[in-house]
C-alpha angles and dihedrals in degrees: 000000000000090000091056090050090051090052090048089053091049090049090050091049092050090048090050091050090052089051089051088052090053091050091051090048092053093047093047092058089068097043124087109292091183131016126200115246138185118353091355091057091046091051095047091047093047093054105027096155097045117110112254087223136356090240096056133058094224128117128222091243089061090063101045087087121007136176124235089259089068097054095094091056091052092047089051090053092048104036108011143255098302093057090045089054090054090048089051090052090053091048090051091048091048091049092046093052090047091051091048090048089053093047094053092046089055089052090047094237103148100179096054089040090057090049095052092040089057090048089050090051094047093050092046093049092046091052090047092049090054090058097041100086098048099037113020098027091048090054091237095116139017128208110274131218091270090062094053095041090052090055092046091049092050090050093048091050092047096049093043091050092051089050090048089052092049093048092047091052092048091046092051092049091050092049091050090048090050090051091050090052092057 
């Protein structure tokens, strides 16, 4: 009986760690995804109240550090409305997968959580890869804290979900063994 309680505690700890991962994921969405560096940072800091473009009501200071939710606006400025629409679709898909990951963590469903966590990760990495050449590769921006925290959160959720699955399997085997002993 004590052994089953210990496994329940381990399952609860893994579940709690997954919830912490979700909290980090939510927070990371609002932190700087990219941060201006080098000449780009100098320019944006030198003219903080200048419009980024005559067509958009956005200031340079708004783009020195921006969260992932602002990427579609930046893509629209650089490449146009059609590309921004595609970026918005990816943001919605990323957000949807993150919400589904959270939902299945709350229901303590580790297998489906792992599935949606991997989809969240894949979508996030794909979006990041699309921006790498123009921003990171051109030494205009560097990945911000939001980028790294998102990856850490995804890893925490993944590892915690695997542990939840393992503890559930062990718990079920022990319960079946206890029933057989009666």
